[in-house]
ROSE-4610 file (N, C-alpha, C; in Angstrom, 1 decimal, always signed):
// ROSE-4610
residu = [M/M/M/R/R/R/T/T/T/V/V/V/D/D/D/P/P/P/A/A/A/K/K/K/H/H/H/E/E/E/A/A/A/K/K/K/R/R/R/R/R/R/A/A/A/I/I/I/L/L/L/D/D/D/A/A/A/A/A/A/T/T/T/M/M/M/C/C/C/F/F/F/A/A/A/E/E/E/K/K/K/G/G/G/F/F/F/E/E/E/K/K/K/T/T/T/T/T/T/T/T/T/A/A/A/E/E/E/I/I/I/C/C/C/R/R/R/A/A/A/A/A/A/G/G/G/I/I/I/S/S/S/T/T/T/G/G/G/S/S/S/L/L/L/F/F/F/H/H/H/Y/Y/Y/F/F/F/P/P/P/N/N/N/K/K/K/R/R/R/A/A/A/V/V/V/F/F/F/A/A/A/G/G/G/I/I/I/F/F/F/E/E/E/Q/Q/Q/D/D/D/G/G/G/D/D/D/E/E/E/T/T/T/A/A/A/A/A/A/L/L/L/L/L/L/A/A/A/A/A/A/A/A/A/G/G/G/E/E/E/I/I/I/E/E/E/D/D/D/P/P/P/W/W/W/E/E/E/A/A/A/I/I/I/L/L/L/H/H/H/I/I/I/L/L/L/M/M/M/Y/Y/Y/L/L/L/S/S/S/E/E/E/Q/Q/Q/F/F/F/L/L/L/Q/Q/Q/P/P/P/F/F/F/A/A/A/A/A/A/K/K/K/L/L/L/V/V/V/L/L/L/E/E/E/V/V/V/A/A/A/A/A/A/Q/Q/Q/C/C/C/T/T/T/R/R/R/D/D/D/A/A/A/E/E/E/L/L/L/A/A/A/E/E/E/L/L/L/V/V/V/Q/Q/Q/G/G/G/N/N/N/D/D/D/R/R/R/V/V/V/L/L/L/R/R/R/D/D/D/G/G/G/L/L/L/V/V/V/G/G/G/L/L/L/V/V/V/T/T/T/R/R/R/A/A/A/M/M/M/E/E/E/A/A/A/G/G/G/R/R/R/I/I/I/D/D/D/P/P/P/G/G/G/I/I/I/E/E/E/P/P/P/K/K/K/A/A/A/A/A/A/A/A/A/S/S/S/W/W/W/L/L/L/V/V/V/A/A/A/L/L/L/M/M/M/D/D/D/A/A/A/P/P/P/L/L/L/S/S/S/R/R/R/A/A/A/I/I/I/L/L/L/E/E/E/P/P/P/D/D/D/L/L/L/D/D/D/P/P/P/A/A/A/A/A/A/E/E/E/L/L/L/A/A/A/V/V/V/M/M/M/K/K/K/V/V/V/I/I/I/L/L/L/A/A/A/R/R/R/F/F/F/L/L/L/R/R/R/P/P/P/V/V/V/L/L/L/P/P/P/I/I/I/R/R/R/P/P/P/P/P/P/D/D/D/G/G/G/G/G/G/E/E/E/V/V/V/S/S/S/D/D/D/T/T/T/G/G/G/E/E/E/I/I/I/S/S/S/P/P/P/G/G/G/R/R/R/S/S/S/G/G/G/S/S/S/P/P/P/G/G/G/H/H/H/Q/Q/Q]
num = [1/1/1/2/2/2/3/3/3/4/4/4/5/5/5/6/6/6/7/7/7/8/8/8/9/9/9/10/10/10/11/11/11/12/12/12/13/13/13/14/14/14/15/15/15/16/16/16/17/17/17/18/18/18/19/19/19/20/20/20/21/21/21/22/22/22/23/23/23/24/24/24/25/25/25/26/26/26/27/27/27/28/28/28/29/29/29/30/30/30/31/31/31/32/32/32/33/33/33/34/34/34/35/35/35/36/36/36/37/37/37/38/38/38/39/39/39/40/40/40/41/41/41/42/42/42/43/43/43/44/44/44/45/45/45/46/46/46/47/47/47/48/48/48/49/49/49/50/50/50/51/51/51/52/52/52/53/53/53/54/54/54/55/55/55/56/56/56/57/57/57/58/58/58/59/59/59/60/60/60/61/61/61/62/62/62/63/63/63/64/64/64/65/65/65/66/66/66/67/67/67/68/68/68/69/69/69/70/70/70/71/71/71/72/72/72/73/73/73/74/74/74/75/75/75/76/76/76/77/77/77/78/78/78/79/79/79/80/80/80/81/81/81/82/82/82/83/83/83/84/84/84/85/85/85/86/86/86/87/87/87/88/88/88/89/89/89/90/90/90/91/91/91/92/92/92/93/93/93/94/94/94/95/95/95/96/96/96/97/97/97/98/98/98/99/99/99/100/100/100/101/101/101/102/102/102/103/103/103/104/104/104/105/105/105/106/106/106/107/107/107/108/108/108/109/109/109/110/110/110/111/111/111/112/112/112/113/113/113/114/114/114/115/115/115/116/116/116/117/117/117/118/118/118/119/119/119/120/120/120/121/121/121/122/122/122/123/123/123/124/124/124/125/125/125/126/126/126/127/127/127/128/128/128/129/129/129/130/130/130/131/131/131/132/132/132/133/133/133/134/134/134/135/135/135/136/136/136/137/137/137/138/138/138/139/139/139/140/140/140/141/141/141/142/142/142/143/143/143/144/144/144/145/145/145/146/146/146/147/147/147/148/148/148/149/149/149/150/150/150/151/151/151/152/152/152/153/153/153/154/154/154/155/155/155/156/156/156/157/157/157/158/158/158/159/159/159/160/160/160/161/161/161/162/162/162/163/163/163/164/164/164/165/165/165/166/166/166/167/167/167/168/168/168/169/169/169/170/170/170/171/171/171/172/172/172/173/173/173/174/174/174/175/175/175/176/176/176/177/177/177/178/178/178/179/179/179/180/180/180/181/181/181/182/182/182/183/183/183/184/184/184/185/185/185/186/186/186/187/187/187/188/188/188/189/189/189/190/190/190/191/191/191/192/192/192/193/193/193/194/194/194/195/195/195/196/196/196/197/197/197/198/198/198/199/199/199/200/200/200/201/201/201/202/202/202/203/203/203/204/204/204/205/205/205/206/206/206/207/207/207/208/208/208/209/209/209/210/210/210/211/211/211/212/212/212/213/213/213/214/214/214/215/215/215/216/216/216/217/217/217/218/218/218/219/219/219/220/220/220/221/221/221/222/222/222/223/223/223/224/224/224/225/225/225/226/226/226]
x = [+153.8/+152.7/+151.2/+151.0/+149.5/+148.2/+147.8/+146.7/+145.7/+144.2/+142.9/+142.0/+141.3/+140.5/+139.1/+138.6/+137.2/+136.4/+135.6/+134.6/+134.7/+135.7/+136.0/+135.5/+136.8/+136.8/+135.4/+134.4/+133.1/+131.8/+132.3/+131.3/+132.1/+133.0/+133.9/+132.8/+133.0/+132.9/+131.6/+130.6/+128.7/+128.7/+129.4/+129.2/+129.4/+130.4/+130.7/+129.7/+129.3/+128.1/+126.5/+126.3/+124.9/+125.5/+126.7/+126.8/+126.3/+127.2/+127.4/+125.7/+125.1/+123.9/+122.8/+123.0/+122.4/+122.8/+124.1/+124.5/+124.1/+124.2/+123.8/+122.8/+121.5/+120.1/+119.9/+120.6/+119.9/+120.6/+122.2/+123.0/+122.7/+122.5/+123.0/+124.3/+124.2/+126.0/+127.0/+126.2/+127.4/+128.0/+127.0/+126.8/+127.6/+127.8/+128.8/+129.6/+130.7/+132.3/+132.5/+133.9/+134.3/+134.3/+135.1/+135.0/+133.9/+132.5/+131.1/+131.1/+131.3/+131.0/+131.9/+133.1/+134.1/+134.0/+132.7/+132.5/+131.5/+130.5/+129.0/+129.5/+130.9/+131.1/+132.2/+132.9/+133.8/+135.3/+135.8/+136.8/+137.9/+139.3/+139.7/+139.9/+140.0/+139.8/+140.3/+142.1/+142.8/+142.1/+141.9/+140.5/+139.8/+139.2/+137.8/+138.8/+139.5/+141.0/+140.9/+140.8/+141.7/+140.8/+139.1/+137.6/+137.3/+137.5/+136.9/+138.1/+137.7/+139.2/+138.8/+137.6/+137.4/+135.7/+135.1/+133.8/+131.9/+133.0/+131.9/+131.9/+132.8/+132.7/+132.1/+132.3/+131.3/+129.8/+129.8/+128.4/+127.5/+128.4/+128.4/+128.3/+129.1/+129.4/+127.9/+127.0/+125.1/+124.6/+125.1/+123.6/+124.8/+126.2/+126.3/+125.8/+125.9/+125.6/+124.3/+123.2/+121.9/+121.4/+122.4/+121.9/+122.3/+123.3/+124.1/+122.5/+122.1/+121.1/+119.7/+119.5/+118.0/+119.0/+119.8/+120.1/+119.7/+120.0/+120.3/+118.3/+117.7/+116.5/+115.7/+116.2/+115.4/+115.4/+117.3/+117.1/+116.6/+116.6/+115.7/+114.2/+113.6/+113.0/+111.9/+113.6/+112.8/+112.8/+112.9/+113.1/+112.2/+110.9/+109.9/+108.9/+108.5/+107.4/+106.4/+105.5/+104.6/+104.9/+104.8/+105.7/+104.8/+103.6/+102.4/+102.9/+103.7/+103.8/+105.2/+106.1/+107.2/+107.8/+106.5/+105.8/+105.5/+105.1/+104.5/+105.5/+106.7/+107.4/+108.5/+108.6/+109.7/+108.9/+108.1/+107.2/+107.0/+106.3/+106.4/+108.2/+108.8/+110.1/+110.7/+110.4/+111.0/+110.4/+108.7/+107.8/+108.2/+108.6/+108.7/+109.8/+110.6/+112.5/+112.3/+111.4/+110.8/+110.0/+108.9/+108.5/+109.5/+110.5/+111.4/+112.0/+111.7/+112.0/+113.3/+114.4/+116.1/+115.9/+115.3/+114.8/+114.5/+113.6/+113.2/+114.3/+114.0/+115.8/+116.9/+116.9/+118.1/+118.0/+116.4/+116.5/+116.0/+115.6/+115.8/+117.5/+118.1/+119.2/+119.8/+120.3/+120.9/+119.8/+118.6/+118.0/+118.4/+119.0/+119.8/+121.4/+121.2/+123.4/+123.4/+122.3/+122.3/+122.5/+121.8/+121.5/+122.8/+123.9/+125.5/+126.4/+125.9/+127.0/+126.5/+127.2/+126.2/+127.3/+128.3/+128.4/+127.3/+127.5/+126.3/+125.1/+124.6/+123.4/+122.7/+124.0/+123.7/+123.6/+125.0/+124.7/+122.8/+122.9/+120.8/+120.0/+120.3/+119.2/+119.9/+120.7/+121.3/+120.5/+120.7/+119.6/+117.6/+117.7/+116.3/+116.1/+116.7/+116.5/+117.3/+117.3/+117.9/+116.0/+115.7/+114.4/+113.5/+113.6/+112.4/+112.1/+113.4/+113.7/+113.4/+114.0/+113.4/+112.2/+111.5/+109.7/+109.3/+109.1/+108.8/+108.8/+110.2/+110.2/+109.2/+108.6/+107.8/+106.6/+106.0/+105.0/+104.5/+105.5/+105.3/+105.1/+105.5/+105.6/+104.4/+103.9/+102.5/+101.3/+101.3/+100.8/+100.3/+101.9/+101.5/+100.9/+100.9/+100.5/+98.8/+97.9/+96.9/+96.8/+97.8/+97.9/+97.7/+98.1/+97.9/+97.0/+96.6/+95.3/+96.2/+96.4/+96.9/+97.2/+95.8/+95.4/+96.7/+97.6/+98.4/+99.6/+100.4/+101.9/+102.6/+103.6/+104.5/+105.3/+106.3/+107.0/+106.4/+105.0/+103.7/+103.4/+103.2/+102.9/+104.6/+105.4/+106.8/+107.2/+106.7/+107.0/+106.2/+104.6/+103.9/+104.3/+104.5/+104.9/+106.2/+107.2/+108.2/+107.3/+106.8/+106.3/+105.4/+104.5/+103.9/+105.0/+105.8/+107.2/+107.7/+107.3/+107.9/+107.3/+105.9/+105.1/+105.2/+105.7/+105.7/+107.1/+108.1/+108.6/+108.6/+107.5/+106.6/+106.1/+105.3/+104.0/+105.0/+106.5/+107.2/+108.2/+107.5/+108.4/+107.9/+106.2/+104.6/+104.1/+103.6/+103.8/+104.5/+105.0/+106.6/+105.5/+104.6/+104.3/+102.9/+103.6/+102.7/+103.1/+101.4/+102.0/+102.4/+103.8/+104.6/+103.6/+102.8/+102.1/+100.6/+100.6/+98.8/+98.9/+100.3/+100.7/+100.5/+101.2/+101.5/+99.9/+99.4/+98.1/+97.5/+97.2/+96.2/+97.3/+98.6/+99.5/+99.2/+99.1/+98.2/+97.2/+96.4/+95.3/+95.3/+95.8/+95.8/+96.3/+97.6/+98.4/+97.8/+96.4/+95.5/+95.0/+93.9/+93.2/+93.5/+95.4/+95.9/+96.4/+96.5/+97.1/+96.6/+95.7/+95.4/+93.8/+93.5/+93.2/+90.7/+90.4/+89.1/+88.6/+87.3/+86.7/+85.3/+85.4/+83.6/+82.8/+81.8/+80.1/+79.8/+79.0/+77.4/+76.5/+75.6/+74.3/+73.3/+72.6/+71.4/+70.1/+69.1/+68.3/+68.6/+68.4/+68.1/+69.1/+70.2/+71.3/+72.1/+72.5/+74.3/+75.4/+76.0/+77.4/+78.1/+78.3/+78.9/+80.5/+81.1/+82.3/+82.8/+82.1/+83.0/+82.5/+82.2/+81.6/+80.5/+79.4/+78.5/+77.3/+76.7/+75.8/+74.4/+73.3/+72.1/+71.4/+70.5/+69.7/+69.0/+68.1/+67.7/+66.4/+65.2/+64.2/+63.7/+64.6/+63.9/+64.3/+64.8/+65.0/+64.2/+63.2/+62.3/+61.0/+60.9/+59.5/+58.9/+58.0/+56.9/+56.9/+58.0/+58.3/+57.4/+57.3/+57.2/+57.3]
y = [-7.1/-6.2/-7.4/-5.9/-6.1/-6.2/-7.3/-7.7/-7.0/-6.9/-6.5/-7.2/-7.6/-8.3/-7.7/-7.3/-7.8/-7.3/-7.9/-7.9/-7.0/-6.5/-5.3/-4.1/-4.1/-3.5/-2.4/-3.6/-3.1/-2.9/-3.4/-2.8/-2.1/-1.2/+0.1/+0.8/+1.1/+1.5/+1.8/+0.8/+1.0/+1.8/+1.4/+2.5/+4.3/+4.5/+5.1/+6.4/+5.6/+5.9/+6.6/+5.2/+5.2/+6.7/+6.8/+8.4/+9.5/+9.8/+10.6/+10.7/+9.8/+9.9/+10.4/+10.7/+11.5/+12.6/+12.9/+14.2/+14.9/+14.9/+15.3/+15.2/+14.5/+15.0/+16.5/+16.3/+17.2/+18.0/+18.4/+19.9/+20.0/+19.1/+19.4/+19.4/+18.8/+18.4/+19.4/+20.8/+22.0/+22.3/+22.5/+22.6/+21.4/+20.0/+19.2/+19.3/+19.2/+18.9/+17.4/+16.8/+16.3/+15.6/+16.8/+16.7/+16.3/+16.6/+15.7/+15.0/+14.1/+13.1/+12.7/+12.5/+11.6/+11.7/+12.7/+12.9/+11.8/+11.5/+10.8/+9.5/+9.2/+7.6/+7.1/+8.3/+7.8/+7.3/+8.6/+7.8/+9.1/+9.0/+10.6/+10.5/+11.9/+12.6/+11.1/+11.2/+9.9/+8.7/+8.2/+6.9/+7.6/+8.5/+8.6/+8.9/+9.3/+9.5/+7.8/+6.8/+5.8/+4.9/+5.6/+5.0/+5.8/+6.6/+7.9/+9.2/+9.2/+10.3/+11.9/+11.9/+13.9/+13.4/+14.9/+15.0/+14.5/+14.6/+13.9/+12.5/+12.2/+11.0/+10.0/+10.4/+10.0/+9.9/+11.1/+11.1/+10.3/+10.2/+9.4/+8.1/+8.0/+6.3/+5.8/+6.6/+6.5/+6.4/+6.4/+6.2/+4.8/+4.6/+3.9/+2.1/+2.8/+1.4/+1.4/+2.4/+2.0/+1.6/+1.9/+0.8/-0.7/-1.0/-2.3/-2.8/-2.0/-2.7/-3.0/-1.6/-2.3/-3.6/-4.0/-5.3/-6.3/-6.2/-7.4/-7.7/-6.5/-6.1/-7.0/-6.5/-7.0/-8.8/-9.4/-10.4/-11.4/-11.2/-11.2/-11.9/-10.7/-10.7/-11.4/-11.7/-12.5/-13.9/-14.1/-16.0/-16.4/-15.0/-15.2/-16.1/-17.0/-17.9/-16.9/-16.5/-15.3/-14.1/-13.5/-12.6/-11.4/-11.5/-10.1/-10.0/-10.9/-10.9/-10.4/-10.6/-10.3/-8.5/-8.3/-6.5/-5.8/-6.8/-6.3/-6.1/-7.0/-6.4/-5.7/-5.5/-4.7/-3.6/-3.2/-1.5/-1.6/-3.3/-2.3/-1.9/-2.8/-2.5/-1.1/-0.5/+0.3/+2.1/+1.6/+2.7/+3.6/+2.1/+1.9/+3.2/+2.4/+4.0/+5.4/+5.0/+6.6/+7.5/+6.9/+7.3/+7.7/+7.5/+8.1/+9.2/+10.4/+11.6/+12.3/+11.7/+11.7/+11.4/+10.3/+10.0/+10.7/+11.8/+12.4/+13.6/+14.0/+15.3/+15.0/+13.9/+12.6/+13.1/+13.0/+13.2/+14.6/+15.6/+16.3/+17.0/+17.0/+16.7/+16.7/+15.4/+14.8/+15.4/+16.4/+16.3/+17.6/+18.3/+19.7/+19.5/+18.6/+18.3/+17.6/+16.6/+16.4/+17.5/+18.6/+19.8/+20.2/+20.2/+20.5/+19.5/+18.5/+16.9/+16.4/+16.0/+14.9/+14.2/+13.3/+12.0/+11.1/+12.4/+12.0/+11.7/+12.8/+12.2/+11.0/+10.8/+9.2/+8.6/+8.2/+7.5/+6.9/+8.2/+8.0/+7.2/+8.4/+7.8/+6.2/+5.7/+5.2/+3.6/+4.1/+3.2/+3.5/+4.3/+4.2/+3.0/+3.2/+2.0/+1.0/+0.8/-1.1/-0.6/-0.3/-0.6/-0.8/+0.8/-0.1/-0.8/-1.7/-2.3/-4.1/-3.7/-5.3/-5.0/-3.5/-3.8/-4.7/-4.2/-4.4/-6.3/-6.4/-7.9/-8.6/-8.8/-9.2/-8.8/-7.3/-7.2/-8.0/-8.0/-8.8/-10.7/-10.8/-11.8/-12.6/-11.4/-11.6/-11.2/-10.7/-10.7/-11.5/-12.9/-14.2/-14.6/-14.7/-15.5/-15.1/-14.3/-13.8/-12.9/-12.4/-12.0/-10.3/-9.3/-8.5/-7.9/-7.4/-6.9/-6.7/-7.6/-8.1/-6.5/-5.7/-4.5/-3.7/-3.5/-2.3/-3.0/-2.0/-2.0/-2.1/-2.9/-3.2/-2.1/-1.9/-0.5/+1.0/+1.4/+2.6/+1.6/+0.7/-0.2/+0.9/-0.4/+0.0/+1.3/+2.6/+3.8/+4.2/+3.8/+4.7/+3.9/+2.3/+1.7/+2.8/+3.2/+3.5/+4.9/+5.9/+6.8/+7.2/+5.5/+5.7/+5.2/+4.7/+4.9/+6.0/+6.9/+8.1/+9.5/+8.6/+9.7/+10.9/+9.0/+9.4/+10.2/+10.4/+11.3/+12.7/+13.3/+14.5/+13.7/+13.2/+13.4/+13.2/+12.6/+13.0/+14.6/+14.7/+16.4/+16.8/+17.3/+17.7/+17.1/+16.3/+14.9/+14.5/+14.8/+14.4/+13.0/+13.5/+12.4/+10.8/+10.9/+9.7/+8.7/+8.0/+6.4/+5.8/+5.3/+4.5/+3.4/+2.3/+1.0/+1.0/+2.4/+3.3/+3.2/+4.4/+4.6/+3.1/+2.4/+0.8/+0.2/+0.6/-0.7/+0.1/+1.3/+2.3/+1.7/+1.9/+1.5/+0.4/-0.9/-2.0/-1.8/-1.6/-1.3/-0.7/+0.4/+1.2/+0.5/-0.3/-1.0/-2.5/-2.7/-3.8/-2.9/-2.4/-1.7/-1.3/-0.9/-0.4/-1.4/-2.3/-3.8/-5.0/-4.9/-6.5/-6.8/-7.8/-8.0/-7.8/-7.3/-6.5/-7.7/-8.0/-9.4/-9.1/-9.8/-9.8/-9.0/-8.8/-8.3/-8.4/-9.1/-9.8/-9.1/-8.6/-7.3/-7.7/-6.9/-7.4/-8.3/-9.2/-9.8/-9.2/-9.1/-8.3/-7.3/-7.2/-6.0/-6.5/-5.1/-5.4/-4.2/-5.0/-4.0/-3.6/-2.0/-1.7/-1.8/-1.2/-1.3/-0.4/+0.7/+1.4/+1.2/-0.7/-0.8/-0.3/+0.6/+0.6/-0.3/-0.6/-1.2/-0.8/-1.6/-0.7/-1.7/-1.0/-1.6/-3.1/-4.0/-4.7/-5.2/-6.3/-6.0/-5.2/-6.3/-5.8/-4.4/-3.3/-2.3/-1.5/-1.8/-1.0/-0.8/+1.2/+1.0/+0.6/-0.1/-0.7/-2.0/-2.3/-3.4/-4.2/-5.2/-5.9/-7.1]
z = [+23.7/+23.6/+24.1/+24.7/+25.3/+24.5/+24.7/+23.6/+24.2/+23.1/+23.5/+23.1/+24.1/+24.2/+23.5/+22.1/+21.7/+22.5/+23.4/+24.4/+25.1/+25.9/+26.3/+25.5/+25.2/+24.0/+23.6/+23.1/+22.5/+23.8/+24.9/+25.8/+26.3/+26.8/+26.3/+25.7/+24.4/+23.6/+23.8/+23.4/+23.7/+24.9/+26.2/+26.9/+27.0/+26.0/+26.2/+25.7/+24.7/+23.4/+24.4/+25.0/+25.8/+26.4/+27.1/+28.5/+27.0/+26.1/+25.2/+24.4/+24.5/+23.8/+24.9/+26.4/+26.8/+28.0/+27.0/+27.1/+25.7/+24.6/+23.2/+23.6/+23.9/+23.6/+24.9/+25.8/+26.7/+26.4/+26.4/+25.6/+23.7/+23.7/+22.0/+21.6/+20.4/+19.7/+20.1/+19.8/+19.5/+20.7/+22.4/+24.1/+24.3/+23.7/+25.0/+24.6/+25.4/+25.0/+25.5/+25.5/+25.2/+26.2/+27.6/+28.9/+29.4/+28.9/+30.1/+29.0/+28.4/+28.0/+28.7/+29.7/+29.9/+30.8/+31.9/+33.2/+33.4/+32.4/+32.2/+32.2/+30.6/+31.3/+32.4/+32.9/+33.7/+33.8/+32.4/+31.9/+32.0/+31.9/+31.2/+29.6/+29.7/+28.1/+27.0/+27.9/+27.4/+26.5/+27.7/+27.0/+26.1/+26.2/+25.2/+23.6/+23.4/+22.2/+21.4/+22.6/+22.3/+21.7/+21.7/+21.2/+19.7/+20.4/+19.6/+19.4/+17.5/+17.3/+17.8/+17.7/+18.6/+18.9/+18.7/+19.0/+18.2/+16.8/+15.9/+15.2/+15.8/+15.9/+16.7/+18.0/+18.9/+18.5/+17.9/+17.9/+16.3/+15.3/+14.7/+14.4/+15.7/+16.7/+16.6/+17.2/+17.9/+16.9/+16.0/+14.7/+14.0/+14.0/+13.5/+14.3/+15.4/+15.9/+16.2/+16.1/+15.5/+14.7/+13.4/+12.3/+12.3/+13.4/+13.9/+14.8/+15.1/+16.0/+15.5/+14.7/+13.6/+12.2/+12.3/+11.2/+12.1/+13.4/+14.6/+14.7/+15.2/+15.2/+14.1/+12.5/+11.9/+11.6/+11.7/+11.7/+12.8/+13.5/+15.0/+14.6/+13.8/+13.4/+12.4/+11.3/+10.4/+10.8/+12.4/+12.7/+13.2/+13.0/+13.5/+12.3/+13.4/+12.1/+11.2/+11.8/+12.0/+11.0/+10.0/+9.8/+10.0/+10.8/+11.2/+12.5/+13.3/+14.7/+14.5/+13.7/+13.0/+13.3/+11.6/+12.1/+13.6/+14.0/+15.3/+16.5/+16.2/+17.4/+17.3/+15.5/+15.1/+15.7/+15.4/+15.0/+17.5/+17.9/+18.9/+19.9/+19.5/+20.0/+19.7/+18.9/+18.1/+19.0/+18.9/+19.2/+20.6/+21.4/+22.7/+22.8/+22.4/+21.8/+22.4/+21.1/+20.4/+21.8/+22.6/+23.5/+24.6/+24.5/+26.0/+25.4/+26.2/+26.2/+25.7/+25.9/+25.8/+24.1/+23.6/+21.8/+21.3/+21.7/+20.7/+20.5/+22.1/+21.7/+20.9/+20.7/+19.7/+18.6/+18.4/+16.9/+16.8/+17.5/+16.4/+16.8/+17.4/+17.4/+16.1/+16.1/+14.7/+13.7/+13.3/+11.9/+12.2/+13.1/+12.9/+12.0/+12.7/+12.8/+10.9/+11.1/+9.3/+8.0/+8.7/+7.4/+7.6/+8.0/+7.9/+7.8/+7.9/+7.6/+7.0/+5.5/+4.7/+4.9/+5.6/+6.0/+6.6/+7.9/+8.7/+8.4/+6.9/+6.6/+5.8/+5.0/+4.3/+5.2/+6.5/+7.2/+8.1/+8.4/+9.0/+8.3/+6.9/+5.6/+5.1/+5.1/+5.5/+6.3/+7.5/+8.5/+7.7/+7.8/+7.4/+6.5/+5.4/+4.2/+4.6/+5.2/+6.0/+6.9/+7.9/+8.3/+7.1/+6.4/+5.5/+4.3/+3.6/+3.0/+4.1/+5.1/+6.2/+6.0/+6.5/+6.4/+4.8/+4.1/+2.9/+2.8/+3.2/+3.1/+3.7/+4.8/+5.7/+5.6/+5.0/+4.5/+3.2/+2.6/+1.3/+1.8/+3.1/+3.5/+4.4/+4.5/+5.2/+3.9/+3.5/+2.6/+1.4/+1.1/+0.7/+1.8/+3.3/+4.1/+4.6/+3.8/+4.2/+5.5/+5.5/+7.1/+7.2/+5.8/+5.8/+4.1/+4.7/+3.0/+1.7/+1.0/-0.6/-1.4/-1.2/-2.1/-1.9/-0.8/+0.0/-0.9/-1.6/-1.9/-0.9/-1.0/+0.4/+0.7/-0.3/+0.0/-0.1/-0.4/+0.9/+2.1/+2.7/+3.2/+4.5/+4.6/+4.7/+5.2/+4.2/+4.1/+5.8/+5.5/+6.3/+8.0/+7.6/+9.1/+9.3/+8.9/+9.5/+10.2/+9.3/+9.7/+10.6/+10.8/+12.7/+13.5/+13.7/+14.2/+15.1/+14.5/+13.9/+14.8/+14.6/+15.1/+16.9/+17.6/+18.9/+19.5/+18.5/+19.1/+18.9/+18.2/+18.3/+19.4/+19.8/+21.2/+22.4/+22.6/+23.5/+23.8/+23.1/+22.6/+23.7/+22.9/+23.5/+24.5/+25.1/+26.2/+26.7/+27.5/+28.7/+29.0/+29.4/+30.4/+29.9/+28.5/+28.1/+29.3/+28.9/+28.8/+28.2/+28.0/+27.1/+26.6/+28.0/+28.1/+27.0/+27.3/+26.6/+25.1/+25.5/+23.8/+22.8/+23.1/+22.1/+22.4/+23.2/+23.0/+21.9/+21.7/+20.8/+19.5/+19.3/+18.2/+17.7/+18.0/+17.8/+17.0/+17.7/+17.3/+15.7/+15.9/+14.5/+13.2/+13.4/+13.0/+12.3/+13.0/+12.9/+11.5/+12.1/+10.5/+9.9/+9.8/+9.0/+7.7/+8.2/+7.4/+7.4/+8.3/+7.9/+6.9/+6.7/+5.1/+6.2/+5.4/+5.4/+5.7/+6.6/+6.8/+5.9/+4.8/+4.3/+4.7/+4.6/+5.1/+4.6/+5.3/+4.2/+4.6/+3.8/+3.9/+4.0/+4.6/+5.0/+4.1/+4.8/+3.8/+2.3/+1.0/+0.2/-0.2/+0.8/+0.0/-0.5/-0.9/-2.1/-1.0/-1.8/-0.7/-1.8/-2.3/-3.3/-3.5/-4.8/-4.6/-3.7/-3.0/-2.0/-1.1/-0.4/+0.2/+1.2/+0.3/+1.5/+1.2/+2.2/+2.4/+2.1/+0.8/+0.6/+1.7/+2.1/+3.3/+1.8/+2.9/+2.4/+2.2/+2.5/+2.1/+4.3/+5.0/+6.7/+6.9/+5.7/+5.9/+5.5/+4.7/+4.0/+4.4/+4.1/+4.7/+5.3/+5.8/+6.4/+5.8/+6.4/+6.2/+7.7/+7.9/+8.5/+9.3]
């Protein structure tokens, strides 16, 4: 009896999904044929059906793989001692992926398919929940370590972090010539200003800082001061 090498089987499966990802991003789910996926993956139709029963299973497999990769990313980030650096690692990695033109096209396609396929919608939403829950844990750790403003609610912060990561998708569609490195540099600045603790402000001599953060001038700012 012929035995199957699990590593080779998984490698071939991933290769099929990688090829299918580009096909679906280029032509959409409905217009992509299994024959086109096979040509892109360099396999026969019979070989494709050895791994996936139909085209829909291939499409869903892309997001099953995405969920596995997200879980692995969160696990690796959890090993980083500084939770702030762990958060940056996750956001920079995922945002870089989302800045690729094919990723934006694929997300638009899955959004359309999710309106017709409840199981696929649950799969994609489940991946999102795993990511948000993982970020909630890291945000909480970072707050406890004094690396993030403790006044921000962790779940809300995690939701906004995911929204910030999603933003490059629309940018990549509308501006295909974006420079990913420049975009990620700006995102790091935005993240720091959004999450990091606000440093205490020392008012001018004799001035005060209000509850809203406004600074009143001190004696040095008074008219006629010499």
